[in-house]
Biopython code that builds the backbone (N, CA, C, O; Angstrom):
import numpy as np
from Bio.PDB.StructureBuilder import StructureBuilder

atoms = [
    (1, "MET", "N", (35.511, -14.148, -88.804)),
    (1, "MET", "CA", (35.315, -13.242, -87.841)),
    (1, "MET", "C", (34.399, -11.931, -88.235)),
    (1, "MET", "O", (34.447, -11.417, -89.353)),
    (2, "ALA", "N", (33.680, -11.530, -87.321)),
    (2, "ALA", "CA", (32.924, -10.404, -87.695)),
    (2, "ALA", "C", (33.302, -9.141, -87.089)),
    (2, "ALA", "O", (33.822, -9.108, -85.974)),
    (3, "GLN", "N", (33.062, -8.086, -87.783)),
    (3, "GLN", "CA", (33.273, -6.848, -87.214)),
    (3, "GLN", "C", (31.929, -6.057, -86.732)),
    (3, "GLN", "O", (31.029, -6.055, -87.573)),
    (4, "TYR", "N", (31.710, -5.511, -85.732)),
    (4, "TYR", "CA", (30.596, -4.872, -85.310)),
    (4, "TYR", "C", (30.610, -3.392, -85.162)),
    (4, "TYR", "O", (31.581, -2.739, -84.779)),
    (5, "TYR", "N", (29.321, -2.870, -85.536)),
    (5, "TYR", "CA", (29.308, -1.379, -85.674)),
    (5, "TYR", "C", (27.780, -0.926, -84.776)),
    (5, "TYR", "O", (26.644, -1.398, -84.801)),
    (6, "ALA", "N", (28.321, 0.051, -84.123)),
    (6, "ALA", "CA", (26.891, 0.842, -83.496)),
    (6, "ALA", "C", (26.584, 1.815, -84.232)),
    (6, "ALA", "O", (27.369, 2.763, -84.234)),
    (7, "ILE", "N", (25.642, 1.869, -84.884)),
    (7, "ILE", "CA", (25.221, 2.901, -85.742)),
    (7, "ILE", "C", (24.569, 4.245, -84.817)),
    (7, "ILE", "O", (23.486, 4.105, -84.248)),
    (8, "THR", "N", (25.324, 5.513, -84.736)),
    (8, "THR", "CA", (25.020, 6.381, -84.005)),
    (8, "THR", "C", (24.396, 7.483, -84.824)),
    (8, "THR", "O", (24.860, 8.605, -84.620)),
    (9, "LYS", "N", (23.532, 7.383, -85.619)),
    (9, "LYS", "CA", (22.605, 8.499, -86.269)),
    (9, "LYS", "C", (21.593, 8.868, -85.189)),
    (9, "LYS", "O", (21.201, 8.205, -84.229)),
    (10, "TYR", "N", (21.232, 10.238, -85.639)),
    (10, "TYR", "CA", (20.047, 10.928, -84.668)),
    (10, "TYR", "C", (20.411, 11.106, -83.300)),
    (10, "TYR", "O", (19.465, 11.196, -82.518)),
    (11, "GLY", "N", (21.809, 11.193, -82.731)),
    (11, "GLY", "CA", (21.883, 11.662, -81.411)),
    (11, "GLY", "C", (21.925, 10.212, -80.648)),
    (11, "GLY", "O", (21.970, 10.325, -79.423)),
    (12, "THR", "N", (21.918, 9.098, -81.065)),
    (12, "THR", "CA", (21.940, 7.943, -80.408)),
    (12, "THR", "C", (23.327, 7.573, -79.959)),
    (12, "THR", "O", (24.202, 8.342, -80.358)),
    (13, "THR", "N", (23.707, 6.589, -79.235)),
    (13, "THR", "CA", (25.032, 6.539, -78.479)),
    (13, "THR", "C", (25.430, 5.132, -78.847)),
    (13, "THR", "O", (24.668, 4.288, -79.317)),
    (14, "ARG", "N", (26.798, 4.964, -78.562)),
    (14, "ARG", "CA", (27.384, 3.588, -78.626)),
    (14, "ARG", "C", (26.734, 2.520, -77.808)),
    (14, "ARG", "O", (26.720, 1.376, -78.263)),
    (15, "SER", "N", (26.223, 2.762, -76.710)),
    (15, "SER", "CA", (25.732, 1.655, -75.877)),
    (15, "SER", "C", (24.134, 1.695, -76.154)),
    (15, "SER", "O", (23.528, 0.678, -75.818)),
    (16, "ALA", "N", (23.403, 2.721, -76.710)),
    (16, "ALA", "CA", (22.102, 2.762, -77.138)),
    (16, "ALA", "C", (21.944, 3.137, -78.577)),
    (16, "ALA", "O", (21.259, 4.139, -78.778)),
    (17, "PRO", "N", (22.472, 2.493, -79.669)),
    (17, "PRO", "CA", (22.603, 2.981, -81.004)),
    (17, "PRO", "C", (21.142, 2.836, -81.633)),
    (17, "PRO", "O", (20.155, 2.285, -81.144)),
    (18, "PHE", "N", (21.297, 3.530, -82.935)),
    (18, "PHE", "CA", (20.130, 3.628, -83.666)),
    (18, "PHE", "C", (20.089, 2.054, -84.237)),
    (18, "PHE", "O", (18.981, 1.518, -84.261)),
    (19, "ALA", "N", (21.047, 1.426, -84.615)),
    (19, "ALA", "CA", (21.027, 0.016, -85.185)),
    (19, "ALA", "C", (22.394, -0.688, -84.818)),
    (19, "ALA", "O", (23.449, -0.089, -84.608)),
    (20, "LEU", "N", (22.226, -1.910, -84.779)),
    (20, "LEU", "CA", (23.548, -2.618, -84.538)),
    (20, "LEU", "C", (23.764, -3.398, -85.808)),
    (20, "LEU", "O", (22.850, -4.082, -86.269)),
    (21, "VAL", "N", (24.912, -3.320, -86.375)),
    (21, "VAL", "CA", (25.384, -3.848, -87.793)),
    (21, "VAL", "C", (26.596, -4.708, -87.537)),
    (21, "VAL", "O", (27.410, -4.373, -86.676)),
    (22, "ARG", "N", (26.724, -5.654, -88.155)),
    (22, "ARG", "CA", (28.026, -6.433, -88.322)),
    (22, "ARG", "C", (28.402, -6.591, -89.876)),
    (22, "ARG", "O", (27.590, -6.632, -90.801)),
    (23, "PHE", "N", (29.749, -6.669, -89.969)),
    (23, "PHE", "CA", (30.319, -6.970, -91.266)),
    (23, "PHE", "C", (31.040, -8.404, -91.316)),
    (23, "PHE", "O", (32.103, -8.648, -90.744)),
    (24, "LYS", "N", (30.327, -9.286, -92.059)),
    (24, "LYS", "CA", (30.862, -10.864, -91.647)),
    (24, "LYS", "C", (30.961, -11.391, -93.117)),
    (24, "LYS", "O", (30.008, -11.310, -93.892)),
    (25, "GLU", "N", (32.093, -11.901, -93.435)),
    (25, "GLU", "CA", (32.317, -12.570, -94.750)),
    (25, "GLU", "C", (32.125, -11.602, -95.938)),
    (25, "GLU", "O", (31.925, -12.093, -97.049)),
    (26, "GLY", "N", (32.167, -10.421, -95.803)),
    (26, "GLY", "CA", (32.075, -9.578, -96.890)),
    (26, "GLY", "C", (30.711, -8.941, -97.161)),
    (26, "GLY", "O", (30.451, -8.322, -98.192)),
    (27, "ILE", "N", (29.741, -9.175, -96.003)),
    (27, "ILE", "CA", (28.586, -8.775, -96.049)),
    (27, "ILE", "C", (27.897, -7.763, -94.900)),
    (27, "ILE", "O", (27.929, -8.247, -93.769)),
    (28, "PHE", "N", (27.515, -6.943, -94.966)),
    (28, "PHE", "CA", (26.774, -6.214, -93.883)),
    (28, "PHE", "C", (25.454, -6.870, -93.359)),
    (28, "PHE", "O", (24.676, -7.334, -94.193)),
    (29, "GLU", "N", (25.176, -6.930, -92.114)),
    (29, "GLU", "CA", (24.009, -7.467, -91.625)),
    (29, "GLU", "C", (23.390, -6.510, -90.517)),
    (29, "GLU", "O", (24.120, -5.884, -89.749)),
    (30, "ILE", "N", (22.218, -6.443, -90.481)),
    (30, "ILE", "CA", (21.597, -5.673, -89.390)),
    (30, "ILE", "C", (20.865, -6.502, -88.404)),
    (30, "ILE", "O", (20.100, -7.380, -88.802)),
    (31, "PHE", "N", (21.089, -6.232, -86.879)),
    (31, "PHE", "CA", (20.293, -7.046, -86.200)),
    (31, "PHE", "C", (18.766, -6.364, -86.055)),
    (31, "PHE", "O", (18.569, -5.181, -85.778)),
    (32, "ARG", "N", (17.803, -7.299, -86.283)),
    (32, "ARG", "CA", (16.573, -6.679, -86.365)),
    (32, "ARG", "C", (15.600, -7.825, -85.817)),
    (32, "ARG", "O", (15.823, -9.001, -86.103)),
    (33, "ASN", "N", (14.691, -7.509, -85.151)),
    (33, "ASN", "CA", (13.728, -8.524, -84.512)),
    (33, "ASN", "C", (14.343, -9.543, -84.127)),
    (33, "ASN", "O", (13.739, -10.590, -84.362)),
    (34, "GLY", "N", (15.435, -9.658, -83.561)),
    (34, "GLY", "CA", (16.041, -10.973, -82.959)),
    (34, "GLY", "C", (16.870, -11.590, -83.874)),
    (34, "GLY", "O", (17.371, -12.647, -83.491)),
    (35, "SER", "N", (17.149, -11.201, -85.000)),
    (35, "SER", "CA", (17.941, -12.015, -85.734)),
    (35, "SER", "C", (18.815, -11.122, -86.921)),
    (35, "SER", "O", (18.496, -9.959, -87.165)),
    (36, "TRP", "N", (19.735, -11.674, -87.493)),
    (36, "TRP", "CA", (20.542, -11.053, -88.488)),
    (36, "TRP", "C", (20.024, -11.061, -89.853)),
    (36, "TRP", "O", (19.678, -12.103, -90.409)),
    (37, "GLU", "N", (19.963, -9.844, -90.430)),
    (37, "GLU", "CA", (19.609, -9.714, -91.759)),
    (37, "GLU", "C", (20.390, -9.131, -92.771)),
    (37, "GLU", "O", (20.786, -7.984, -92.566)),
    (38, "GLU", "N", (20.691, -9.690, -93.818)),
    (38, "GLU", "CA", (21.391, -9.054, -94.939)),
    (38, "GLU", "C", (20.990, -7.621, -95.404)),
    (38, "GLU", "O", (19.828, -7.416, -95.754)),
    (39, "THR", "N", (21.989, -6.547, -95.418)),
    (39, "THR", "CA", (21.546, -5.260, -95.968)),
    (39, "THR", "C", (22.622, -4.683, -96.476)),
    (39, "THR", "O", (23.757, -4.870, -96.038)),
    (40, "ARG", "N", (22.307, -3.877, -97.523)),
    (40, "ARG", "CA", (23.263, -3.112, -98.336)),
    (40, "ARG", "C", (23.340, -1.657, -97.743)),
    (40, "ARG", "O", (24.161, -0.867, -98.208)),
    (41, "GLN", "N", (22.577, -1.332, -96.822)),
    (41, "GLN", "CA", (22.304, 0.053, -96.292)),
    (41, "GLN", "C", (23.604, 0.711, -95.668)),
    (41, "GLN", "O", (23.735, 1.918, -95.466)),
    (42, "PHE", "N", (24.503, -0.224, -95.406)),
    (42, "PHE", "CA", (25.881, 0.339, -94.640)),
    (42, "PHE", "C", (26.975, 0.097, -95.535)),
    (42, "PHE", "O", (28.074, 0.123, -94.980)),
    (43, "ASP", "N", (26.976, -0.135, -96.786)),
    (43, "ASP", "CA", (28.084, -0.462, -97.510)),
    (43, "ASP", "C", (28.942, 1.056, -97.829)),
    (43, "ASP", "O", (30.074, 1.095, -98.311)),
    (44, "ASP", "N", (28.295, 2.008, -97.523)),
    (44, "ASP", "CA", (29.152, 3.162, -97.664)),
    (44, "ASP", "C", (30.300, 3.506, -96.538)),
    (44, "ASP", "O", (31.120, 4.419, -96.632)),
    (45, "ILE", "N", (30.173, 2.551, -95.425)),
    (45, "ILE", "CA", (31.154, 2.525, -94.297)),
    (45, "ILE", "C", (32.475, 2.302, -94.973)),
    (45, "ILE", "O", (33.424, 3.043, -94.718)),
    (46, "LEU", "N", (32.571, 1.336, -95.802)),
    (46, "LEU", "CA", (33.698, 0.811, -96.469)),
    (46, "LEU", "C", (34.465, 1.795, -97.164)),
    (46, "LEU", "O", (35.690, 1.678, -97.202)),
    (47, "ILE", "N", (33.802, 2.889, -97.796)),
    (47, "ILE", "CA", (34.346, 3.677, -98.722)),
    (47, "ILE", "C", (34.486, 5.180, -98.055)),
    (47, "ILE", "O", (34.839, 6.174, -98.690)),
    (48, "GLY", "N", (34.179, 5.159, -96.809)),
    (48, "GLY", "CA", (34.226, 6.505, -96.009)),
    (48, "GLY", "C", (33.139, 7.355, -96.143)),
    (48, "GLY", "O", (33.168, 8.434, -95.552)),
    (49, "GLU", "N", (32.109, 7.021, -96.880)),
    (49, "GLU", "CA", (30.965, 8.079, -97.124)),
    (49, "GLU", "C", (29.851, 7.954, -96.034)),
    (49, "GLU", "O", (28.823, 8.619, -96.152)),
    (50, "PHE", "N", (30.030, 7.151, -95.026)),
    (50, "PHE", "CA", (29.312, 7.056, -93.843)),
    (50, "PHE", "C", (29.989, 7.118, -92.609)),
    (50, "PHE", "O", (30.917, 6.327, -92.441)),
    (51, "ASN", "N", (29.676, 7.969, -91.652)),
    (51, "ASN", "CA", (30.740, 7.966, -90.476)),
    (51, "ASN", "C", (29.786, 8.167, -89.204)),
    (51, "ASN", "O", (30.258, 8.640, -88.171)),
    (52, "ASP", "N", (28.450, 7.804, -89.293)),
    (52, "ASP", "CA", (27.710, 7.813, -88.114)),
    (52, "ASP", "C", (27.906, 6.306, -87.462)),
    (52, "ASP", "O", (27.069, 5.415, -87.608)),
    (53, "TYR", "N", (29.017, 6.170, -86.792)),
    (53, "TYR", "CA", (29.126, 4.755, -86.363)),
    (53, "TYR", "C", (30.257, 4.769, -85.482)),
    (53, "TYR", "O", (31.150, 5.606, -85.610)),
    (54, "GLU", "N", (30.265, 3.712, -84.422)),
    (54, "GLU", "CA", (31.599, 3.403, -83.752)),
    (54, "GLU", "C", (31.773, 2.003, -83.774)),
    (54, "GLU", "O", (30.825, 1.254, -83.541)),
    (55, "ILE", "N", (32.978, 1.560, -84.051)),
    (55, "ILE", "CA", (33.319, 0.176, -84.042)),
    (55, "ILE", "C", (33.179, -0.388, -82.469)),
    (55, "ILE", "O", (33.659, 0.263, -81.541)),
    (56, "ILE", "N", (32.620, -1.400, -82.298)),
    (56, "ILE", "CA", (32.385, -2.049, -80.936)),
    (56, "ILE", "C", (32.856, -3.653, -80.919)),
    (56, "ILE", "O", (32.814, -4.430, -81.873)),
    (57, "THR", "N", (33.244, -3.882, -79.778)),
    (57, "THR", "CA", (33.540, -5.295, -79.703)),
    (57, "THR", "C", (32.489, -6.285, -79.564)),
    (57, "THR", "O", (31.335, -5.921, -79.338)),
    (58, "ASP", "N", (32.809, -7.550, -79.684)),
    (58, "ASP", "CA", (31.696, -8.621, -79.679)),
    (58, "ASP", "C", (31.101, -8.724, -78.422)),
    (58, "ASP", "O", (29.986, -9.246, -78.395)),
    (59, "ASP", "N", (31.654, -8.299, -77.252)),
    (59, "ASP", "CA", (30.950, -8.345, -76.011)),
    (59, "ASP", "C", (30.085, -7.203, -76.050)),
    (59, "ASP", "O", (28.947, -7.302, -75.592)),
    (60, "GLU", "N", (30.539, -6.019, -76.598)),
    (60, "GLU", "CA", (29.432, -5.013, -76.633)),
    (60, "GLU", "C", (28.337, -5.137, -77.433)),
    (60, "GLU", "O", (27.265, -4.630, -77.103)),
    (61, "ALA", "N", (28.500, -5.857, -78.622)),
    (61, "ALA", "CA", (27.448, -6.230, -79.574)),
    (61, "ALA", "C", (26.574, -7.030, -78.715)),
    (61, "ALA", "O", (25.397, -6.668, -78.718)),
    (62, "LYS", "N", (26.879, -8.046, -77.970)),
    (62, "LYS", "CA", (26.079, -8.977, -77.352)),
    (62, "LYS", "C", (25.142, -8.222, -76.302)),
    (62, "LYS", "O", (23.921, -8.375, -76.266)),
    (63, "ALA", "N", (25.892, -7.364, -75.426)),
    (63, "ALA", "CA", (25.128, -6.658, -74.702)),
    (63, "ALA", "C", (23.922, -5.673, -75.420)),
    (63, "ALA", "O", (22.826, -5.479, -74.894)),
    (64, "ILE", "N", (24.278, -5.196, -76.497)),
    (64, "ILE", "CA", (23.189, -4.407, -77.145)),
    (64, "ILE", "C", (22.158, -5.301, -77.732)),
    (64, "ILE", "O", (20.970, -4.987, -77.802)),
    (65, "GLN", "N", (22.653, -6.425, -78.150)),
    (65, "GLN", "CA", (21.447, -7.490, -78.722)),
    (65, "GLN", "C", (20.490, -7.753, -77.470)),
    (65, "GLN", "O", (19.263, -7.661, -77.505)),
    (66, "GLN", "N", (21.279, -8.104, -76.331)),
    (66, "GLN", "CA", (20.356, -8.450, -75.133)),
    (66, "GLN", "C", (19.326, -7.348, -74.876)),
    (66, "GLN", "O", (18.150, -7.636, -74.656)),
    (67, "LYS", "N", (19.788, -6.023, -74.905)),
    (67, "LYS", "CA", (18.855, -4.930, -74.765)),
    (67, "LYS", "C", (17.753, -4.771, -75.698)),
    (67, "LYS", "O", (16.657, -4.320, -75.367)),
    (68, "MET", "N", (18.112, -5.208, -77.053)),
    (68, "MET", "CA", (17.033, -4.949, -78.033)),
    (68, "MET", "C", (16.219, -6.145, -77.956)),
    (68, "MET", "O", (15.066, -6.008, -78.365)),
    (69, "MET", "N", (16.594, -7.413, -77.478)),
    (69, "MET", "CA", (15.778, -8.309, -77.472)),
    (69, "MET", "C", (14.732, -8.272, -76.093)),
    (69, "MET", "O", (13.724, -8.977, -76.100)),
    (70, "ALA", "N", (14.991, -7.573, -75.156)),
    (70, "ALA", "CA", (14.141, -7.294, -73.910)),
    (70, "ALA", "C", (13.276, -6.214, -74.353)),
    (70, "ALA", "O", (12.240, -6.050, -73.709)),
    (71, "ARG", "N", (13.531, -5.400, -75.402)),
    (71, "ARG", "CA", (12.500, -4.514, -75.883)),
    (71, "ARG", "C", (11.062, -5.271, -76.609)),
    (71, "ARG", "O", (9.871, -4.999, -76.458)),
    (72, "ILE", "N", (11.659, -6.189, -77.338)),
    (72, "ILE", "CA", (10.650, -6.907, -78.269)),
    (72, "ILE", "C", (9.927, -8.090, -77.601)),
    (72, "ILE", "O", (9.120, -8.784, -78.220)),
    (73, "THR", "N", (10.243, -8.283, -76.345)),
    (73, "THR", "CA", (9.640, -9.534, -75.622)),
    (73, "THR", "C", (8.471, -9.071, -74.750)),
    (73, "THR", "O", (7.838, -9.889, -74.082)),
]
sb = StructureBuilder()
sb.init_structure("model")
sb.init_model(0)
sb.init_chain("A")
sb.init_seg("    ")
for serial, (resi, resn, name, xyz) in enumerate(atoms, 1):
    if name == "N":
        sb.init_residue(resn, " ", resi, " ")
    sb.init_atom(name, np.array(xyz, "f"), 0.0, 1.0, " ", f" {name:<3s}", serial, name[0])
structure = sb.get_structure()
């Protein structure tokens, strides 16, 4: 099971985030150019040193993915 995060840096919002990230099987992944890519950029979420995010549901993540895909096609 994955946990999804809307990264809300630079004044972005939960529904239109700076980035869409998931934590799955102990690895952070960022949704970029239509696919999930492994990243270590958000490891600080786990130790409380990064707080520009909101936890979102699977359905919210899917809606954000669709918006992102519409921008690149």
